[in-house]
DOMI-432944 format. One line per field, with one value per residue: x negated, y negated, z of N, C-alpha, C in turn; residue in one letter; residue number from 1. Coordinates in nm, 4 decimals. Layout:
N
n.u <- [X	...]
n.v <- [Y	...]
n.w <- [Z	...]
ca.u <- [X	...]
ca.v <- [Y	...]
ca.w <- [Z	...]
c.u <- [X	...]
c.v <- [Y	...]
c.w <- [Z	...]
code <- [A	...]
pos <- [NUM	...]
! end
This chain:
94
n.u <- [-8.7665	-8.6390	-8.6969	-8.7428	-8.7241	-8.8238	-8.7953	-8.7688	-8.7876	-8.5356	-8.5370	-8.6294	-8.5801	-8.4185	-8.5518	-8.8063	-8.8970	-8.8905	-9.0929	-9.3083	-9.3172	-9.3284	-9.5824	-9.6672	-9.5216	-9.2320	-8.9092	-8.6011	-8.3729	-8.2883	-8.1986	-8.1001	-7.9800	-7.6879	-7.4987	-7.1587	-6.9655	-7.0853	-7.2635	-7.5342	-7.8687	-7.9583	-8.2098	-8.3296	-8.3785	-8.3526	-8.5410	-8.5454	-8.7452	-8.8265	-9.0495	-9.2281	-9.5020	-9.5832	-9.4205	-9.5257	-9.7802	-9.7082	-9.5914	-9.8105	-9.9798	-9.8324	-9.7216	-9.7057	-9.7920	-9.7831	-9.4957	-9.3185	-9.3665	-9.3238	-9.4365	-9.3924	-9.2210	-9.2710	-9.1493	-9.0680	-8.7236	-8.4747	-8.2723	-8.0300	-7.8460	-7.8909	-7.8141	-7.7919	-7.5207	-7.3402	-7.3563	-7.0967	-7.0016	-6.8215	-6.6212	-6.6258	-6.3545	-6.2523]
n.v <- [-11.6000	-11.2782	-10.9869	-10.6393	-10.3802	-10.0623	-9.7188	-9.7475	-9.6885	-9.5401	-9.6657	-9.9189	-10.2619	-10.5801	-10.7764	-10.6675	-10.6668	-10.9390	-11.0351	-10.9127	-11.0207	-11.2936	-11.4057	-11.4519	-11.6537	-11.8727	-11.7449	-11.6889	-11.5185	-11.1991	-10.8656	-10.5561	-10.2732	-10.1017	-9.8027	-9.7913	-9.6483	-9.4973	-9.6802	-9.6539	-9.7333	-9.7324	-9.7021	-9.8897	-10.2351	-10.5980	-10.8961	-11.2441	-11.4960	-11.8381	-11.9419	-11.8466	-11.7864	-11.7280	-11.5077	-11.3277	-11.2880	-11.1588	-10.9254	-10.7994	-10.7618	-10.6071	-10.3809	-10.0366	-10.0236	-9.8972	-9.8837	-9.8506	-9.5746	-9.4968	-9.5211	-9.8101	-9.9376	-10.2205	-10.4518	-10.6781	-10.7613	-10.6300	-10.8247	-10.7323	-10.8190	-10.7768	-10.5342	-10.2575	-10.1722	-9.8751	-9.6258	-9.4818	-9.1659	-9.0205	-8.7484	-8.5981	-8.5722	-8.3224]
n.w <- [8.5383	8.5033	8.6855	8.6775	8.9161	8.9791	9.0961	9.3731	9.7236	9.9340	10.1727	10.1337	10.1687	10.0944	10.2343	10.2673	10.0012	9.9516	10.1200	9.9977	9.7344	9.7822	9.8105	9.5553	9.4450	9.4131	9.4917	9.3434	9.3594	9.5042	9.4515	9.5539	9.4111	9.4984	9.5687	9.4905	9.6348	9.8501	9.9561	9.9713	9.8674	9.5173	9.4192	9.2592	9.1606	9.1270	9.0806	9.0699	8.9442	8.9164	8.7778	8.4962	8.4705	8.7325	8.7754	8.5871	8.6967	8.9356	8.8334	8.7058	8.9268	9.1114	8.9892	9.0047	9.2661	9.6044	9.7934	10.0827	10.0704	9.8037	9.4638	9.2980	9.0060	8.8162	8.5997	8.3253	8.3105	8.0916	7.8824	7.7952	7.6113	7.3422	7.2065	6.9850	6.7725	6.8159	6.5804	6.4064	6.2937	6.0321	5.9396	5.6267	5.4084	5.2021]
ca.u <- [-8.7763	-8.5763	-8.7914	-8.6844	-8.8006	-8.7766	-8.8506	-8.7714	-8.7473	-8.4041	-8.5596	-8.6741	-8.4757	-8.4434	-8.6513	-8.9364	-8.9337	-8.9150	-9.2256	-9.4057	-9.3239	-9.3403	-9.7191	-9.6923	-9.4482	-9.0951	-8.8120	-8.4649	-8.2774	-8.3292	-8.0818	-8.1215	-7.8540	-7.6370	-7.3860	-7.0324	-6.8860	-7.1569	-7.3371	-7.6780	-7.9413	-7.9737	-8.3515	-8.3816	-8.3280	-8.3954	-8.5879	-8.5513	-8.8421	-8.8092	-9.1710	-9.2703	-9.6423	-9.5863	-9.3576	-9.6230	-9.8829	-9.6493	-9.5733	-9.9426	-10.0392	-9.7540	-9.6795	-9.7784	-9.8266	-9.7045	-9.4100	-9.2341	-9.3913	-9.3047	-9.5075	-9.2850	-9.2378	-9.2354	-9.1604	-8.9635	-8.5918	-8.4137	-8.1571	-7.9098	-7.7556	-7.9263	-7.8022	-7.7399	-7.3931	-7.3510	-7.3057	-7.0041	-7.0039	-6.6917	-6.6238	-6.5710	-6.2413	-6.2633]
ca.v <- [-11.4726	-11.1688	-10.8759	-10.5101	-10.3002	-9.9246	-9.6171	-9.7977	-9.5971	-9.5714	-9.7467	-10.0525	-10.3629	-10.7071	-10.8495	-10.6094	-10.7150	-11.0839	-11.0518	-10.8648	-11.1100	-11.4340	-11.4554	-11.4829	-11.7728	-11.8954	-11.6420	-11.7410	-11.4219	-11.0588	-10.7781	-10.4122	-10.2163	-9.9980	-9.7230	-9.8556	-9.5692	-9.4598	-9.7939	-9.6247	-9.7908	-9.6426	-9.6845	-9.9954	-10.3680	-10.7090	-11.0188	-11.3549	-11.5993	-11.9472	-11.9669	-11.7294	-11.7535	-11.6611	-11.3766	-11.2428	-11.2512	-11.0610	-10.7994	-10.7383	-10.7259	-10.5143	-10.2610	-9.9170	-10.0278	-9.8112	-9.9581	-9.7573	-9.4357	-9.4726	-9.6079	-9.8838	-9.9872	-10.3617	-10.4977	-10.7762	-10.7003	-10.6453	-10.9149	-10.6512	-10.8797	-10.7460	-10.3907	-10.2203	-10.1033	-9.7326	-9.5898	-9.3700	-9.0786	-8.9641	-8.6258	-8.6146	-8.4850	-8.2762]
ca.w <- [8.4721	8.5751	8.6968	8.7153	9.0111	8.9743	9.1848	9.5101	9.8290	9.9899	10.2926	10.0939	10.1840	10.0264	10.3135	10.2342	9.8688	9.9617	10.1791	9.9003	9.6193	9.8232	9.7953	9.4148	9.4053	9.4599	9.4556	9.3345	9.4139	9.5149	9.4606	9.5517	9.3643	9.5883	9.5225	9.5260	9.7277	9.9716	10.0079	9.9708	9.7530	9.4029	9.3884	9.1736	9.1928	9.0428	9.1451	8.9750	8.9790	8.8208	8.7000	8.4188	8.4977	8.8631	8.7577	8.5172	8.7944	9.0274	8.7600	8.6871	9.0555	9.1932	8.9170	9.0461	9.4086	9.6926	9.8862	10.1599	10.0317	9.6601	9.3695	9.2320	8.8697	8.8086	8.4612	8.2914	8.2905	7.9597	7.8914	7.7740	7.5150	7.2046	7.1826	6.8545	6.7756	6.7947	6.4485	6.4118	6.1769	5.9992	5.8594	5.4909	5.3775	5.0633]
c.u <- [-8.7154	-8.6694	-8.7170	-8.7787	-8.7433	-8.8508	-8.8658	-8.7282	-8.6085	-8.4161	-8.6020	-8.5581	-8.5132	-8.5480	-8.7924	-8.9860	-8.9651	-9.0542	-9.3346	-9.4261	-9.3481	-9.4805	-9.7539	-9.6139	-9.3084	-9.0019	-8.6738	-8.3648	-8.3379	-8.2028	-8.1255	-7.9862	-7.8145	-7.5194	-7.2572	-6.9575	-6.9592	-7.2321	-7.4881	-7.7445	-7.9600	-8.1194	-8.4069	-8.3184	-8.3850	-8.4392	-8.5934	-8.6463	-8.8325	-8.9307	-9.2150	-9.4143	-9.6567	-9.5268	-9.4530	-9.7343	-9.8316	-9.6334	-9.7069	-9.9998	-9.9649	-9.7099	-9.7679	-9.8225	-9.7342	-9.6283	-9.3148	-9.2464	-9.3746	-9.3894	-9.4024	-9.3232	-9.1887	-9.2569	-9.0516	-8.8321	-8.5422	-8.2900	-8.0256	-7.8165	-7.7795	-7.9234	-7.7437	-7.6051	-7.4151	-7.2853	-7.2143	-7.0088	-6.8641	-6.7106	-6.5660	-6.4536	-6.2498	-6.1323]
c.v <- [-11.3656	-11.0480	-10.7524	-10.4392	-10.1592	-9.8363	-9.6681	-9.6882	-9.6364	-9.6576	-9.8893	-10.1508	-10.4884	-10.7886	-10.7984	-10.6625	-10.8639	-11.1098	-11.0134	-10.9639	-11.2559	-11.4894	-11.4910	-11.6035	-11.7763	-11.7865	-11.7050	-11.6461	-11.2812	-10.9756	-10.6330	-10.3500	-10.0992	-9.9264	-9.7833	-9.7804	-9.5397	-9.5770	-9.7712	-9.6911	-9.6869	-9.6235	-9.7859	-10.1283	-10.4722	-10.8259	-11.1258	-11.4604	-11.7101	-11.9701	-11.8391	-11.6897	-11.6826	-11.5213	-11.2805	-11.1980	-11.1439	-10.9253	-10.7273	-10.6877	-10.6132	-10.3869	-10.1430	-9.9177	-9.9376	-9.8976	-9.8573	-9.6133	-9.4043	-9.5691	-9.6781	-9.9220	-10.1308	-10.4057	-10.6008	-10.7050	-10.7284	-10.7321	-10.8410	-10.7048	-10.8388	-10.5953	-10.3643	-10.1523	-9.9565	-9.6972	-9.4696	-9.2935	-9.0214	-8.8369	-8.6563	-8.5209	-8.4488	-8.2322]
c.w <- [8.5614	8.5697	8.7452	8.8109	9.0114	9.0724	9.3280	9.6064	9.8795	10.1151	10.2597	10.1002	10.1054	10.1008	10.2853	10.1005	9.8708	10.0177	10.0793	9.7857	9.6566	9.8033	9.6501	9.3655	9.4619	9.4066	9.4549	9.3976	9.4122	9.5267	9.4494	9.5183	9.4536	9.5252	9.5756	9.6362	9.8581	10.0346	10.0150	9.8507	9.6427	9.3619	9.2903	9.2128	9.0986	9.1293	9.0374	9.0292	8.8744	8.7297	8.6277	8.4481	8.6321	8.8535	8.6876	8.6109	8.8893	8.9594	8.7463	8.8195	9.1264	9.1213	8.9577	9.1913	9.4889	9.7934	9.9511	10.1099	9.8843	9.5784	9.2846	9.0889	8.8675	8.6648	8.4331	8.2619	8.1497	7.9749	7.8695	7.6689	7.3716	7.1783	7.0457	6.8712	6.7476	6.6621	6.4594	6.2807	6.1570	5.9195	5.7226	5.4707	5.2288	5.0076]
code <- [M	N	I	Y	L	G	N	L	S	F	N	T	T	E	D	T	L	K	A	L	F	A	E	Y	G	E	I	E	S	I	K	V	I	K	D	R	F	S	G	R	P	K	G	F	G	F	I	E	M	P	S	N	S	E	A	D	Q	A	I	K	A	L	N	G	N	R	V	D	G	N	Y	I	K	V	K	P	A	D	S	G	G	K	R	K	K	K	R	T	F	R	R	R	S	Y]
pos <- [1	2	3	4	5	6	7	8	9	10	11	12	13	14	15	16	17	18	19	20	21	22	23	24	25	26	27	28	29	30	31	32	33	34	35	36	37	38	39	40	41	42	43	44	45	46	47	48	49	50	51	52	53	54	55	56	57	58	59	60	61	62	63	64	65	66	67	68	69	70	71	72	73	74	75	76	77	78	79	80	81	82	83	84	85	86	87	88	89	90	91	92	93	94]
! end
């Protein structure tokens, strides 16, 4: 299961998140999203855990916890594949 992490401190590293989530189960991958130009973290990231039950336990236990001074948001990540098409409006010509 892919997990979204929001409101991360700029000081939060992948190692910090690994230590935090490791007690809830196996971790496949961790990615803290960084700005392409400056290299600074953007304040969110993703963790992938192979077991859905372990991921659910981690989400329930860690959502709203304080990590590096910020209260983090932990929730299942949206797959992003089921977006609605944007409806375009045309002007009527009279």
